N, C-alpha and C positions, 0 to 999 in steps of 0.2 A: 363539369366545375371548376377543378382544380386548374385545367388549363385555362381558363376564362378570368383569374384572380392573376393582377401582371405580377411576374416575380414570384409567385407563389407555389408554381408545381417545379420551378429549378432549387427552391426548397427543400420542398416536398421532395425529390430526387435526393438531396444531400441527404435529408433526414434516414431515406430508407438508405443508403451508403452505408451512413455510421452505426447503423441499428443493426444491419449486418457485421461488420468490424466488429462491433462489442461483444455481440454474440460468438464470434469466431475466436476473441479476446476471454472472454468468460467459459468459452468451453475447451480451452486449452488444458493441460495439466502439464507441472513439472514433474515428473516422474524420480527426479534425484532429491526431491523434499518430500519432507514428512508434514511440512504445514501450507496450509494455501490458503489463499484469499486474493480480495483484488489488490492489486497496488498499483501505483502511480508509475512507475518503472524507470523515473527520467527524476527523482526526486531530491530538489538540492534547495538551499535558502532560497533561488530567486523566484522559486515556484510558492512560498509561501508567505501569505499575507496575514497580519495577525490585526484584530480589532477588540481591543478591550480585553476577555476572558476565553475569545474565539479563534482558531486557525480555519485558513479558507485553502485550499489546495488550488493552483493555479495549471494551463496545461495539462487537462488531462487525457490529453490527445493518445498519450501510449500504454494508457493502463491496460494490466493483462491480469492474469490470476501466477501466479507465484509464493514466494514465500515472503512472509512481510521481512524479512532479515536483509533480504535484498534494498528495498528501498532506504532501510534504517542504514547498512551502509553505504551505501549511493551518497547519503546525507551528510554522515562522517568525514566520508572520505571528502568531500567536496566542501564543507564548511568548516573541516578542525584541522590545526596541523599536526602531524605525527607524535610532538611530544604528546599533545592535548588528550588526542586519543590513550596512547598507549598510557598515558598516568590514570586515564577514567575511564577502561574502558569495562570493568568489572563493574565499576559503579552505575554507567551508563546500562551496562545490558542490565543490572539487579533491575535498576527503576524501568525499564521498557516493560520486564516480566511482571514485577508487582502491578503496571498499567493496565499492561495488557487482561493479566487474571482479575481483576477491579472491574473492570469494562464489560468484562465476558460476563460475570457475574452480573452487573449491573441488567444486562440483555438477557435476564433469565437462565445461562447457561452454568455448568458447573466445571471450571478448567478442570479437574481431579478426574471425572468420570467420563469428561464428554471432549476431552481431549488429551487421552491416557498414555501421551505420550510427548504431552508440552510439560515442562520442568526449563529449570536455567540451563542445567549442563547440555538437554537439547538445543536451546534457542542459542548456546556460545556456538555448537559444534556447526549450526544452520549458520550462523555470523560470519566464522571463520572460513565455510565452504567458500 
């Protein structure tokens, strides 16, 4: 049946390839990082669309599992000048940490017990790595 619908079989094969690539990315583990999540892996201002109160990420082809600090560092390095980063580094990391903890709570997790190594100091070390 898949081969009878014009163009569908090629799309099906592409989907199967993407599924395999996604599984490979999701099962990869960065042994150096204590923090792991799905990241964009090429995060810059060019990959963000804003609409009212929503942010949409585009170009998700390089997603992988790694430290969230990797995306944050890439975004700041590609979107801010060095002076702005230096002047606001601590505030940016504090804001990120607060937002991360609040979203974990919203999802029913307790950042202190579920992620016992998660604190502002570990985030800063991870960011600087």
